[in-house]
PDB file of N, CA, C and O in Angstrom, chain B, residues numbered from 101:
ATOM      1  N   VAL B 101       1.003   8.335  35.458  1.00  0.00           N
ATOM      2  CA  VAL B 101       1.636   7.070  35.786  1.00  0.00           C
ATOM      3  C   VAL B 101       1.367   6.046  34.690  1.00  0.00           C
ATOM      4  O   VAL B 101       2.278   5.333  34.269  1.00  0.00           O
ATOM      5  N   ALA B 102       0.136   5.969  34.230  1.00  0.00           N
ATOM      6  CA  ALA B 102      -0.190   5.015  33.170  1.00  0.00           C
ATOM      7  C   ALA B 102       0.666   5.281  31.940  1.00  0.00           C
ATOM      8  O   ALA B 102       1.202   4.347  31.342  1.00  0.00           O
ATOM      9  N   LYS B 103       0.795   6.525  31.565  1.00  0.00           N
ATOM     10  CA  LYS B 103       1.594   6.891  30.395  1.00  0.00           C
ATOM     11  C   LYS B 103       3.073   6.566  30.624  1.00  0.00           C
ATOM     12  O   LYS B 103       3.727   6.017  29.738  1.00  0.00           O
ATOM     13  N   ASP B 104       3.597   6.896  31.791  1.00  0.00           N
ATOM     14  CA  ASP B 104       5.007   6.640  32.096  1.00  0.00           C
ATOM     15  C   ASP B 104       5.343   5.151  32.072  1.00  0.00           C
ATOM     16  O   ASP B 104       6.447   4.772  31.680  1.00  0.00           O
ATOM     17  N   LEU B 105       4.398   4.303  32.488  1.00  0.00           N
ATOM     18  CA  LEU B 105       4.632   2.860  32.512  1.00  0.00           C
ATOM     19  C   LEU B 105       4.221   2.173  31.207  1.00  0.00           C
ATOM     20  O   LEU B 105       4.440   0.973  31.040  1.00  0.00           O
ATOM     21  N   GLY B 106       3.633   2.924  30.294  1.00  0.00           N
ATOM     22  CA  GLY B 106       3.197   2.345  29.029  1.00  0.00           C
ATOM     23  C   GLY B 106       1.988   1.446  29.171  1.00  0.00           C
ATOM     24  O   GLY B 106       1.835   0.486  28.416  1.00  0.00           O
ATOM     25  N   LEU B 107       1.124   1.747  30.136  1.00  0.00           N
ATOM     26  CA  LEU B 107      -0.082   0.952  30.378  1.00  0.00           C
ATOM     27  C   LEU B 107      -1.318   1.720  29.933  1.00  0.00           C
ATOM     28  O   LEU B 107      -1.332   2.951  29.926  1.00  0.00           O
ATOM     29  N   GLN B 108      -2.337   0.989  29.569  1.00  0.00           N
ATOM     30  CA  GLN B 108      -3.627   1.579  29.257  1.00  0.00           C
ATOM     31  C   GLN B 108      -4.430   1.669  30.550  1.00  0.00           C
ATOM     32  O   GLN B 108      -4.172   0.915  31.488  1.00  0.00           O
ATOM     33  N   LEU B 109      -5.389   2.571  30.612  1.00  0.00           N
ATOM     34  CA  LEU B 109      -6.177   2.755  31.835  1.00  0.00           C
ATOM     35  C   LEU B 109      -6.862   1.481  32.317  1.00  0.00           C
ATOM     36  O   LEU B 109      -6.864   1.235  33.523  1.00  0.00           O
ATOM     37  N   PRO B 110      -7.451   0.646  31.436  1.00  0.00           N
ATOM     38  CA  PRO B 110      -8.049  -0.590  31.947  1.00  0.00           C
ATOM     39  C   PRO B 110      -7.027  -1.484  32.655  1.00  0.00           C
ATOM     40  O   PRO B 110      -7.373  -2.190  33.602  1.00  0.00           O
ATOM     41  N   GLU B 111      -5.775  -1.457  32.203  1.00  0.00           N
ATOM     42  CA  GLU B 111      -4.735  -2.258  32.854  1.00  0.00           C
ATOM     43  C   GLU B 111      -4.457  -1.740  34.263  1.00  0.00           C
ATOM     44  O   GLU B 111      -4.211  -2.527  35.177  1.00  0.00           O
ATOM     45  N   ILE B 112      -4.496  -0.434  34.438  1.00  0.00           N
ATOM     46  CA  ILE B 112      -4.285   0.163  35.760  1.00  0.00           C
ATOM     47  C   ILE B 112      -5.369  -0.316  36.719  1.00  0.00           C
ATOM     48  O   ILE B 112      -5.083  -0.671  37.862  1.00  0.00           O
ATOM     49  N   ARG B 113      -6.612  -0.324  36.249  1.00  0.00           N
ATOM     50  CA  ARG B 113      -7.731  -0.720  37.112  1.00  0.00           C
ATOM     51  C   ARG B 113      -7.769  -2.227  37.346  1.00  0.00           C
ATOM     52  O   ARG B 113      -8.061  -2.667  38.458  1.00  0.00           O
ATOM     53  N   ASP B 114      -7.480  -3.019  36.327  1.00  0.00           N
ATOM     54  CA  ASP B 114      -7.717  -4.459  36.389  1.00  0.00           C
ATOM     55  C   ASP B 114      -6.524  -5.285  36.876  1.00  0.00           C
ATOM     56  O   ASP B 114      -6.727  -6.387  37.387  1.00  0.00           O
ATOM     57  N   GLN B 115      -5.301  -4.798  36.738  1.00  0.00           N
ATOM     58  CA  GLN B 115      -4.142  -5.622  37.042  1.00  0.00           C
ATOM     59  C   GLN B 115      -3.647  -5.502  38.475  1.00  0.00           C
ATOM     60  O   GLN B 115      -2.689  -6.182  38.844  1.00  0.00           O
ATOM     61  N   GLY B 116      -4.244  -4.691  39.265  1.00  0.00           N
ATOM     62  CA  GLY B 116      -3.806  -4.574  40.639  1.00  0.00           C
ATOM     63  C   GLY B 116      -2.565  -3.707  40.772  1.00  0.00           C
ATOM     64  O   GLY B 116      -1.454  -4.215  40.923  1.00  0.00           O
ATOM     65  N   VAL B 117      -2.760  -2.418  40.716  1.00  0.00           N
ATOM     66  CA  VAL B 117      -1.673  -1.467  40.925  1.00  0.00           C
ATOM     67  C   VAL B 117      -1.736  -1.027  42.376  1.00  0.00           C
ATOM     68  O   VAL B 117      -2.785  -0.612  42.870  1.00  0.00           O
ATOM     69  N   HIS B 118      -0.593  -1.123  43.056  1.00  0.00           N
ATOM     70  CA  HIS B 118      -0.525  -0.788  44.477  1.00  0.00           C
ATOM     71  C   HIS B 118       0.532   0.276  44.704  1.00  0.00           C
ATOM     72  O   HIS B 118       1.618   0.223  44.126  1.00  0.00           O
ATOM     73  N   ILE B 119       0.210   1.229  45.540  1.00  0.00           N
ATOM     74  CA  ILE B 119       1.178   2.233  45.949  1.00  0.00           C
ATOM     75  C   ILE B 119       1.536   1.920  47.389  1.00  0.00           C
ATOM     76  O   ILE B 119       0.661   1.831  48.251  1.00  0.00           O
ATOM     77  N   THR B 120       2.832   1.754  47.647  1.00  0.00           N
ATOM     78  CA  THR B 120       3.268   1.472  49.010  1.00  0.00           C
ATOM     79  C   THR B 120       4.092   2.638  49.523  1.00  0.00           C
ATOM     80  O   THR B 120       4.876   3.245  48.793  1.00  0.00           O
ATOM     81  N   GLU B 121       3.893   2.932  50.790  1.00  0.00           N
ATOM     82  CA  GLU B 121       4.603   4.022  51.437  1.00  0.00           C
ATOM     83  C   GLU B 121       5.030   3.571  52.819  1.00  0.00           C
ATOM     84  O   GLU B 121       4.423   2.678  53.410  1.00  0.00           O
ATOM     85  N   ARG B 122       6.069   4.190  53.322  1.00  0.00           N
ATOM     86  CA  ARG B 122       6.478   3.914  54.697  1.00  0.00           C
ATOM     87  C   ARG B 122       5.488   4.559  55.650  1.00  0.00           C
ATOM     88  O   ARG B 122       4.940   5.623  55.361  1.00  0.00           O
ATOM     89  N   GLY B 123       5.263   3.926  56.764  1.00  0.00           N
ATOM     90  CA  GLY B 123       4.331   4.481  57.731  1.00  0.00           C
ATOM     91  C   GLY B 123       2.916   4.003  57.484  1.00  0.00           C
ATOM     92  O   GLY B 123       2.655   3.235  56.558  1.00  0.00           O
ATOM     93  N   ARG B 124       2.016   4.463  58.319  1.00  0.00           N
ATOM     94  CA  ARG B 124       0.631   4.006  58.259  1.00  0.00           C
ATOM     95  C   ARG B 124      -0.239   4.822  57.316  1.00  0.00           C
ATOM     96  O   ARG B 124      -1.225   4.316  56.781  1.00  0.00           O
ATOM     97  N   THR B 125       0.121   6.070  57.112  1.00  0.00           N
ATOM     98  CA  THR B 125      -0.718   6.951  56.310  1.00  0.00           C
ATOM     99  C   THR B 125      -0.396   6.807  54.836  1.00  0.00           C
ATOM    100  O   THR B 125       0.770   6.844  54.441  1.00  0.00           O
ATOM    101  N   GLN B 126      -1.417   6.645  54.033  1.00  0.00           N
ATOM    102  CA  GLN B 126      -1.253   6.565  52.582  1.00  0.00           C
ATOM    103  C   GLN B 126      -1.557   7.945  52.016  1.00  0.00           C
ATOM    104  O   GLN B 126      -2.704   8.392  52.042  1.00  0.00           O
ATOM    105  N   TYR B 127      -0.526   8.624  51.502  1.00  0.00           N
ATOM    106  CA  TYR B 127      -0.687   9.984  51.013  1.00  0.00           C
ATOM    107  C   TYR B 127      -1.052  10.053  49.536  1.00  0.00           C
ATOM    108  O   TYR B 127      -1.586  11.065  49.081  1.00  0.00           O
ATOM    109  N   PHE B 128      -0.771   8.989  48.774  1.00  0.00           N
ATOM    110  CA  PHE B 128      -1.006   9.026  47.335  1.00  0.00           C
ATOM    111  C   PHE B 128      -1.902   7.874  46.893  1.00  0.00           C
ATOM    112  O   PHE B 128      -1.955   6.821  47.528  1.00  0.00           O
ATOM    113  N   THR B 129      -2.598   8.103  45.797  1.00  0.00           N
ATOM    114  CA  THR B 129      -3.423   7.081  45.175  1.00  0.00           C
ATOM    115  C   THR B 129      -3.447   7.344  43.669  1.00  0.00           C
ATOM    116  O   THR B 129      -3.037   8.411  43.213  1.00  0.00           O
ATOM    117  N   LEU B 130      -3.922   6.381  42.914  1.00  0.00           N
ATOM    118  CA  LEU B 130      -4.070   6.562  41.472  1.00  0.00           C
ATOM    119  C   LEU B 130      -5.512   6.901  41.155  1.00  0.00           C
ATOM    120  O   LEU B 130      -6.433   6.249  41.645  1.00  0.00           O
ATOM    121  N   HIS B 131      -5.705   7.914  40.342  1.00  0.00           N
ATOM    122  CA  HIS B 131      -7.043   8.284  39.897  1.00  0.00           C
ATOM    123  C   HIS B 131      -7.480   7.250  38.862  1.00  0.00           C
ATOM    124  O   HIS B 131      -6.809   7.076  37.844  1.00  0.00           O
ATOM    125  N   GLY B 132      -8.571   6.578  39.104  1.00  0.00           N
ATOM    126  CA  GLY B 132      -9.017   5.463  38.265  1.00  0.00           C
ATOM    127  C   GLY B 132      -9.365   5.830  36.833  1.00  0.00           C
ATOM    128  O   GLY B 132      -9.202   5.008  35.932  1.00  0.00           O
ATOM    129  N   LYS B 133      -9.842   7.053  36.604  1.00  0.00           N
ATOM    130  CA  LYS B 133     -10.252   7.436  35.249  1.00  0.00           C
ATOM    131  C   LYS B 133      -9.123   8.037  34.423  1.00  0.00           C
ATOM    132  O   LYS B 133      -9.150   7.961  33.194  1.00  0.00           O
ATOM    133  N   THR B 134      -8.126   8.636  35.083  1.00  0.00           N
ATOM    134  CA  THR B 134      -7.058   9.313  34.341  1.00  0.00           C
ATOM    135  C   THR B 134      -5.716   8.607  34.444  1.00  0.00           C
ATOM    136  O   THR B 134      -4.864   8.788  33.574  1.00  0.00           O
ATOM    137  N   GLY B 135      -5.503   7.797  35.497  1.00  0.00           N
ATOM    138  CA  GLY B 135      -4.205   7.171  35.714  1.00  0.00           C
ATOM    139  C   GLY B 135      -3.194   8.100  36.345  1.00  0.00           C
ATOM    140  O   GLY B 135      -2.016   7.755  36.435  1.00  0.00           O
ATOM    141  N   HIS B 136      -3.627   9.278  36.787  1.00  0.00           N
ATOM    142  CA  HIS B 136      -2.731  10.240  37.425  1.00  0.00           C
ATOM    143  C   HIS B 136      -2.473   9.869  38.882  1.00  0.00           C
ATOM    144  O   HIS B 136      -3.347   9.326  39.557  1.00  0.00           O
ATOM    145  N   LEU B 137      -1.282  10.163  39.352  1.00  0.00           N
ATOM    146  CA  LEU B 137      -0.945  10.027  40.757  1.00  0.00           C
ATOM    147  C   LEU B 137      -1.465  11.266  41.464  1.00  0.00           C
ATOM    148  O   LEU B 137      -1.092  12.384  41.111  1.00  0.00           O
ATOM    149  N   VAL B 138      -2.325  11.077  42.459  1.00  0.00           N
ATOM    150  CA  VAL B 138      -2.937  12.205  43.165  1.00  0.00           C
ATOM    151  C   VAL B 138      -2.772  12.015  44.667  1.00  0.00           C
ATOM    152  O   VAL B 138      -2.502  10.911  45.139  1.00  0.00           O
ATOM    153  N   THR B 139      -2.936  13.103  45.407  1.00  0.00           N
ATOM    154  CA  THR B 139      -2.877  13.003  46.858  1.00  0.00           C
ATOM    155  C   THR B 139      -4.171  12.391  47.375  1.00  0.00           C
ATOM    156  O   THR B 139      -5.265  12.750  46.937  1.00  0.00           O
ATOM    157  N   ALA B 140      -4.029  11.468  48.305  1.00  0.00           N
ATOM    158  CA  ALA B 140      -5.187  10.786  48.875  1.00  0.00           C
ATOM    159  C   ALA B 140      -5.818  11.605  49.996  1.00  0.00           C
ATOM    160  O   ALA B 140      -7.006  11.473  50.291  1.00  0.00           O
ATOM    161  N   GLU B 141      -5.004  12.447  50.610  1.00  0.00           N
ATOM    162  CA  GLU B 141      -5.496  13.313  51.677  1.00  0.00           C
ATOM    163  C   GLU B 141      -4.580  14.512  51.804  1.00  0.00           C
ATOM    164  O   GLU B 141      -3.537  14.576  51.154  1.00  0.00           O
ATOM    165  N   ARG B 142      -4.962  15.448  52.628  1.00  0.00           N
ATOM    166  CA  ARG B 142      -4.166  16.659  52.832  1.00  0.00           C
ATOM    167  C   ARG B 142      -2.807  16.288  53.420  1.00  0.00           C
ATOM    168  O   ARG B 142      -2.717  15.466  54.332  1.00  0.00           O
ATOM    169  N   ILE B 143      -1.744  16.911  52.885  1.00  0.00           N
ATOM    170  CA  ILE B 143      -0.386  16.659  53.366  1.00  0.00           C
ATOM    171  C   ILE B 143       0.072  17.892  54.135  1.00  0.00           C
ATOM    172  O   ILE B 143       0.161  18.984  53.574  1.00  0.00           O
ATOM    173  N   ASP B 144       0.359  17.713  55.407  1.00  0.00           N
ATOM    174  CA  ASP B 144       0.794  18.802  56.282  1.00  0.00           C
ATOM    175  C   ASP B 144       2.311  18.760  56.412  1.00  0.00           C
ATOM    176  O   ASP B 144       2.849  17.953  57.169  1.00  0.00           O
ATOM    177  N   ARG B 145       3.001  19.627  55.675  1.00  0.00           N
ATOM    178  CA  ARG B 145       4.460  19.638  55.668  1.00  0.00           C
ATOM    179  C   ARG B 145       5.040  19.904  57.059  1.00  0.00           C
ATOM    180  O   ARG B 145       6.025  19.275  57.444  1.00  0.00           O
ATOM    181  N   GLU B 146       4.452  20.813  57.802  1.00  0.00           N
ATOM    182  CA  GLU B 146       4.968  21.143  59.133  1.00  0.00           C
ATOM    183  C   GLU B 146       4.880  19.946  60.079  1.00  0.00           C
ATOM    184  O   GLU B 146       5.738  19.775  60.946  1.00  0.00           O
ATOM    185  N   GLN B 147       3.866  19.134  59.919  1.00  0.00           N
ATOM    186  CA  GLN B 147       3.719  17.954  60.769  1.00  0.00           C
ATOM    187  C   GLN B 147       4.699  16.855  60.360  1.00  0.00           C
ATOM    188  O   GLN B 147       5.264  16.185  61.224  1.00  0.00           O
ATOM    189  N   LEU B 148       4.905  16.662  59.070  1.00  0.00           N
ATOM    190  CA  LEU B 148       5.762  15.591  58.573  1.00  0.00           C
ATOM    191  C   LEU B 148       7.250  15.899  58.678  1.00  0.00           C
ATOM    192  O   LEU B 148       8.046  15.022  59.013  1.00  0.00           O
ATOM    193  N   CYS B 149       7.623  17.125  58.397  1.00  0.00           N
ATOM    194  CA  CYS B 149       9.044  17.476  58.261  1.00  0.00           C
ATOM    195  C   CYS B 149       9.384  18.689  59.118  1.00  0.00           C
ATOM    196  O   CYS B 149       9.858  19.703  58.606  1.00  0.00           O
ATOM    197  N   ARG B 150       9.151  18.589  60.372  1.00  0.00           N
ATOM    198  CA  ARG B 150       9.350  19.726  61.278  1.00  0.00           C
ATOM    199  C   ARG B 150      10.777  20.250  61.293  1.00  0.00           C
ATOM    200  O   ARG B 150      10.998  21.461  61.247  1.00  0.00           O
ATOM    201  N   VAL B 151      11.738  19.351  61.357  1.00  0.00           N
ATOM    202  CA  VAL B 151      13.118  19.781  61.589  1.00  0.00           C
ATOM    203  C   VAL B 151      14.003  19.746  60.349  1.00  0.00           C
ATOM    204  O   VAL B 151      15.181  20.095  60.438  1.00  0.00           O
ATOM    205  N   VAL B 152      13.485  19.343  59.212  1.00  0.00           N
ATOM    206  CA  VAL B 152      14.312  19.281  58.013  1.00  0.00           C
ATOM    207  C   VAL B 152      13.841  20.317  56.991  1.00  0.00           C
ATOM    208  O   VAL B 152      12.647  20.596  56.877  1.00  0.00           O
ATOM    209  N   GLU B 153      14.793  20.878  56.256  1.00  0.00           N
ATOM    210  CA  GLU B 153      14.457  21.889  55.265  1.00  0.00           C
ATOM    211  C   GLU B 153      13.833  21.264  54.017  1.00  0.00           C
ATOM    212  O   GLU B 153      12.868  21.794  53.466  1.00  0.00           O
ATOM    213  N   LYS B 154      14.388  20.141  53.578  1.00  0.00           N
ATOM    214  CA  LYS B 154      13.896  19.472  52.371  1.00  0.00           C
ATOM    215  C   LYS B 154      12.961  18.334  52.783  1.00  0.00           C
ATOM    216  O   LYS B 154      13.386  17.380  53.435  1.00  0.00           O
ATOM    217  N   CYS B 155      11.705  18.438  52.405  1.00  0.00           N
ATOM    218  CA  CYS B 155      10.701  17.443  52.780  1.00  0.00           C
ATOM    219  C   CYS B 155      10.421  16.530  51.588  1.00  0.00           C
ATOM    220  O   CYS B 155       9.986  17.001  50.537  1.00  0.00           O
ATOM    221  N   VAL B 156      10.668  15.232  51.744  1.00  0.00           N
ATOM    222  CA  VAL B 156      10.488  14.274  50.660  1.00  0.00           C
ATOM    223  C   VAL B 156       9.591  13.142  51.142  1.00  0.00           C
ATOM    224  O   VAL B 156       9.831  12.553  52.196  1.00  0.00           O
ATOM    225  N   LEU B 157       8.554  12.842  50.362  1.00  0.00           N
ATOM    226  CA  LEU B 157       7.709  11.686  50.626  1.00  0.00           C
ATOM    227  C   LEU B 157       8.013  10.658  49.546  1.00  0.00           C
ATOM    228  O   LEU B 157       7.889  10.950  48.357  1.00  0.00           O
ATOM    229  N   ARG B 158       8.402   9.478  49.947  1.00  0.00           N
ATOM    230  CA  ARG B 158       8.730   8.424  48.990  1.00  0.00           C
ATOM    231  C   ARG B 158       7.610   7.399  48.951  1.00  0.00           C
ATOM    232  O   ARG B 158       6.986   7.090  49.967  1.00  0.00           O
ATOM    233  N   CYS B 159       7.371   6.879  47.753  1.00  0.00           N
ATOM    234  CA  CYS B 159       6.401   5.804  47.598  1.00  0.00           C
ATOM    235  C   CYS B 159       6.857   4.925  46.442  1.00  0.00           C
ATOM    236  O   CYS B 159       7.632   5.350  45.586  1.00  0.00           O
ATOM    237  N   GLU B 160       6.366   3.706  46.436  1.00  0.00           N
ATOM    238  CA  GLU B 160       6.661   2.765  45.364  1.00  0.00           C
ATOM    239  C   GLU B 160       5.356   2.361  44.698  1.00  0.00           C
ATOM    240  O   GLU B 160       4.319   2.231  45.350  1.00  0.00           O
ATOM    241  N   LEU B 161       5.427   2.167  43.407  1.00  0.00           N
ATOM    242  CA  LEU B 161       4.276   1.724  42.641  1.00  0.00           C
ATOM    243  C   LEU B 161       4.547   0.308  42.172  1.00  0.00           C
ATOM    244  O   LEU B 161       5.549   0.049  41.506  1.00  0.00           O
ATOM    245  N   ILE B 162       3.662  -0.601  42.515  1.00  0.00           N
ATOM    246  CA  ILE B 162       3.810  -2.004  42.145  1.00  0.00           C
ATOM    247  C   ILE B 162       2.667  -2.375  41.206  1.00  0.00           C
ATOM    248  O   ILE B 162       1.496  -2.180  41.530  1.00  0.00           O
ATOM    249  N   VAL B 163       3.019  -2.910  40.045  1.00  0.00           N
ATOM    250  CA  VAL B 163       2.018  -3.358  39.068  1.00  0.00           C
ATOM    251  C   VAL B 163       2.097  -4.870  39.021  1.00  0.00           C
ATOM    252  O   VAL B 163       3.098  -5.424  38.565  1.00  0.00           O
ATOM    253  N   ASP B 164       1.062  -5.545  39.485  1.00  0.00           N
ATOM    254  CA  ASP B 164       1.038  -7.004  39.501  1.00  0.00           C
ATOM    255  C   ASP B 164       1.177  -7.560  38.081  1.00  0.00           C
ATOM    256  O   ASP B 164       0.487  -7.114  37.165  1.00  0.00           O
ATOM    257  N   GLY B 165       2.061  -8.522  37.908  1.00  0.00           N
ATOM    258  CA  GLY B 165       2.216  -9.198  36.642  1.00  0.00           C
ATOM    259  C   GLY B 165       3.026  -8.458  35.605  1.00  0.00           C
ATOM    260  O   GLY B 165       3.204  -8.974  34.502  1.00  0.00           O
ATOM    261  N   GLN B 166       3.530  -7.264  35.905  1.00  0.00           N
ATOM    262  CA  GLN B 166       4.264  -6.463  34.932  1.00  0.00           C
ATOM    263  C   GLN B 166       5.760  -6.390  35.246  1.00  0.00           C
ATOM    264  O   GLN B 166       6.580  -6.457  34.331  1.00  0.00           O
ATOM    265  N   MET B 167       6.124  -6.257  36.504  1.00  0.00           N
ATOM    266  CA  MET B 167       7.515  -6.013  36.865  1.00  0.00           C
ATOM    267  C   MET B 167       7.946  -6.963  37.957  1.00  0.00           C
ATOM    268  O   MET B 167       9.093  -6.914  38.400  1.00  0.00           O
TER     269      MET B 167
END
């Protein structure tokens, strides 16, 4: 994520990067040392997408002061 947005790792940690998702459960987070988008917890496809063939989790990344 840091590379895709053209940010340095200190900017990721210091500028307030937020990941927003629909619902109460936060499935993704940013790894503070690498800037990679990682899963915050186990994702159970059968629980989330019981009746649909294509399972998609959407999230938005907000960088304070950048966009």
